[in-house]
Residue, then its C-alpha position, 0 to 999 in steps of 0.5 A: m483480528a489480523a491475519p498471521d502475515q499482518r503486522s499488529r502495528q502500522p506499516d513503516g510506509f505509514l510514517r512517510l504518509g505524513t509527508l503527503s500533507a506537506e504536499g497539500f493533501s488531506l489525510v484520513e483512515g479509510a475503509s480497509l480490507e484488513g490491516h490499514a488503509w488511508v485516503a488522501n485528497r487533494r482537490d479532485c485527486r483522491i488516493d486510496i492506500t491500503t496494506l495488502s496480504p503478501l500472500g495475494w489473498h486481496q487482489s480481486a477485493i482491491a480490483d473491485r474497490a478500484g472500479g476502473q480507476e488506476l490501481v497499482y501495487i507498491y512493494a518495497g519502493q518498486v511500482y507493479e501493475r500487478q501484485p507480485v505475489i510470488l516475490t511477496k510471498l517468497d519475501y514473507y516465508w523468507h522473513k518468517l524464517a529469518n525471524y527464528f534467528h533475529s528480528s526481521s521484518q518484511p516490507p508492507v505490500f500496498g494497493v493504491v487507487t488513483s482517481p482520474g483527477c490525480a493525472s492533471q496534478s502530476v501525481d503518479p505512482i512513483f510520486i506515491a511510492q516516494h512517500l511510502l519508502 
């Protein structure tokens, strides 16, 4: 069962993930911490994309999963080296309040782990963020 801060439907970013296929990546569902996760592969480049709690619950779990590989967080089209928990928490509570008056959805928080082989293929966090907007 999803936590109260997780959407029961797939995050908006999932709709754009399919564009990675056009870039030559194979895309499959991955092991999730909670919510949704995907793995994109192209030759020696592996990208793990996981939706995370905006309240910051998954920071240590995603860091353990990264195991020394590059880890970034993508929120609202911006790339962060650390999860911007204050921002995502404030947005979470703002959207929760706004939902009392009209439908409002918070952008999902993504944890993105890339293997070392991605650097040689010009796959960087900004490239990935473009596919999650």
